[in-house]
C-alpha positions, 0 to 999 in steps of 0.5 A, spaced: 509 281 625 516 285 625 518 289 619 525 290 617 528 297 615 525 299 608 519 294 609 512 295 610 508 289 612 513 285 608 513 289 602 519 294 600 517 301 601 518 302 594 513 297 592 508 300 597 509 307 594 507 304 587 501 301 590 498 307 593 500 311 587 496 306 583 490 306 587 489 313 585 486 311 578 481 307 575 484 301 571 482 305 565 486 311 567 492 307 569 492 303 563 492 308 559 497 312 562 502 306 563 501 305 555 503 312 554 509 312 558 511 305 555 511 309 548 516 313 550 521 308 553 526 304 549 526 300 545 522 304 539 520 298 535 514 299 530 510 293 532 511 295 540 508 302 538 502 299 534 500 294 540 501 300 545 497 305 540 491 299 540 491 298 547 490 306 548 485 305 543 482 299 547 481 303 553 478 309 550 473 305 545 472 298 547 472 293 541 472 285 542 475 284 535 481 289 537 481 286 544 483 279 541 488 282 536 491 285 542 492 279 546 495 275 539 500 281 539 502 280 546 503 273 545 508 274 540 511 280 544 511 276 551 507 277 557 514 277 561 514 284 558 511 291 561 507 291 554 505 284 554 503 284 561 499 291 560 496 287 554 494 281 558 491 285 563 487 289 558 484 282 555 482 279 562 479 286 564 473 285 559 470 279 556 471 271 555 478 268 554 474 263 550 474 264 542 468 266 539 463 260 538 465 256 544 462 257 551 464 263 555 470 262 560 471 269 564 477 270 568 477 271 576 476 278 577 483 279 581 487 277 575 486 283 571 488 288 576 494 283 579 497 283 572 496 291 571 500 291 578 505 286 574 506 291 568 507 297 573 513 293 576 516 291 570 516 298 567 519 301 574 525 295 573 525 297 565 526 305 567 532 304 572 536 298 575 534 300 582 527 298 583 526 304 588 529 309 583 524 306 577 518 307 581 520 314 582 521 315 575 515 312 573 511 316 578 514 322 575 513 321 568 506 319 569 505 325 573 508 329 567 503 326 562 498 328 567 500 335 566 501 335 558 
């Protein structure tokens, strides 16, 4: 297989850089940091902020009722947003996808980490039009959160 300039194994370098950076953290730490970072990004919608606060709290202290509330709020926000994708990743990370009273249905183990990667990519493209610049901003802002 040959690679063209700016790619590593058919992935752009910025994508590989984002994956390498993300692998340094547990899903809980990465998800919490991403939620904190998204709180600083527009739009500063009250419902979105409340959802991000619930996500942060859920990563820190899991609660089944809150997990379902996050899922319902994320459906309204849209899973095609960084916040919605992060919420779906969190929902899939623990517990059944079937409502209480029905036989449990668990997601495939790769789905939660894969959706967390989608949330990171959506965040990077939200931060800058150019994905490579967005990745740099995401990493820089997340690093600043580590220091704070």
